[in-house]
C-alpha positions in Angstrom: 86.5 134.2 75.0 85.0 131.9 77.6 88.3 131.7 79.4 88.6 135.4 79.3 85.2 136.0 80.8 85.8 133.4 83.5 89.2 134.9 84.3 87.7 138.4 84.7 84.8 137.0 86.8 87.3 135.1 89.1 89.4 138.3 89.5 86.5 140.4 90.5 84.4 137.9 92.4 86.8 135.3 93.5 86.7 131.6 92.4 83.8 130.5 94.5 81.5 133.4 93.5 82.6 133.1 89.8 81.7 129.4 89.9 78.3 130.3 91.5 77.6 132.9 88.8 78.6 130.4 86.0 76.2 127.8 87.5 73.4 130.4 87.7 73.9 131.4 84.1 73.9 127.7 83.0 70.8 127.2 85.2 69.1 130.1 83.4 70.0 128.7 80.0 68.6 125.3 81.0 65.5 127.1 82.3 65.0 128.7 78.9 65.0 125.2 77.4 62.5 124.2 80.2 60.3 127.1 79.3 60.2 126.0 75.7 59.3 122.4 76.7 56.7 123.8 79.2 55.1 126.1 76.6 55.3 123.5 73.8 53.7 120.8 75.8 51.0 123.2 77.2 50.1 124.2 73.6 49.9 120.5 72.6 47.7 119.7 75.7 45.4 122.7 74.8 45.1 121.4 71.3 44.2 118.0 72.7 41.4 119.6 74.7 42.9 119.2 78.2 42.5 122.9 79.1 44.9 125.3 80.7 44.8 123.8 84.2 45.5 120.1 83.6 47.6 120.9 80.6 49.9 123.0 82.7 50.4 120.3 85.3 51.5 117.9 82.5 53.7 120.5 80.8 55.3 121.4 84.1 56.2 117.8 84.8 57.7 117.4 81.3 59.7 120.7 81.7 60.9 119.7 85.2 62.1 116.4 83.8 64.0 118.1 80.9 65.6 120.7 83.2 66.6 118.0 85.8 68.3 116.1 83.0 70.1 119.1 81.6 71.1 120.4 85.0 72.5 117.0 86.0 74.5 116.7 82.8 75.6 120.3 82.4 74.9 122.9 85.1 75.9 120.8 88.1 78.0 118.2 86.3 80.9 118.7 88.8 78.7 117.6 91.7 79.0 113.9 92.5 75.9 112.2 91.2 73.7 109.8 93.1 71.1 107.4 91.7 69.4 109.1 88.9 65.8 108.1 89.8 66.2 109.0 93.4 67.8 112.3 92.5 65.0 113.1 90.0 62.4 112.4 92.7 64.3 114.7 95.1 64.6 117.4 92.4 60.8 117.3 91.8 60.0 117.2 95.5 62.3 120.0 96.6 61.4 122.2 93.6 57.8 122.2 94.8 58.5 125.6 96.3 59.6 126.9 92.9 56.5 125.2 91.4 54.3 127.0 93.9 55.7 130.3 92.8 55.6 129.2 89.2 52.1 127.8 89.1 50.8 130.4 91.5 52.0 133.2 89.3 50.5 131.4 86.2 47.2 130.9 87.9 46.9 134.4 89.2 47.6 135.9 85.8 45.3 133.4 84.1 42.5 134.5 86.4 43.1 138.3 86.4 44.7 139.2 83.0 42.5 138.6 79.9 45.6 138.6 77.7 47.1 135.7 79.6 43.9 133.8 79.5 44.0 134.2 75.7 47.7 133.5 75.5 48.6 131.1 78.4 52.2 130.9 77.3 52.6 134.4 78.7 51.7 133.1 82.1 54.1 130.2 81.7 56.9 132.7 81.1 56.0 134.8 84.1 55.7 131.7 86.3 59.1 130.4 85.1 60.8 133.6 86.2 59.0 133.6 89.5 60.2 130.0 90.3 63.7 130.3 88.9 65.5 131.7 91.9 64.0 129.3 94.4 64.7 126.4 92.2 68.3 127.3 91.7 69.2 127.5 95.3 67.2 124.5 96.3 68.7 122.4 93.5 72.2 123.6 94.2 72.0 123.1 97.9 70.1 119.9 98.3 69.8 118.0 95.0 73.2 118.5 93.3 75.2 119.1 96.5 77.4 115.9 96.8 81.0 116.5 96.1 81.0 120.2 96.7 
């Protein structure tokens, strides 16, 4: 089934665009795992009494570390890999633009939507979507670019 889907995608889009689409889909799947880590850690931080602001910074760092690892091992596995710690730092640094969209959306909703204040995980979901596109292109272009 996978080969059939890839074959059709390559016929319609060409090999380069089909590869880009496959990477984006994998990136989105990894992002879903990242969302689960982000939301789970945030809920744990809230239960520990850290509050939605500090708790979200901690949960974001945990989620970014999880998504970096999965993207390195799966999404961009074909890219030649550099030193893991250096690449992780670059990933976090360059994904600050995605973080700005992510955390900005979260903060805006937390401050303006009572439902999000009561259920901060909704803000995490909205923030994750807002930052996903920026993070994909920055990660693909600058972090996992070697060997392309």
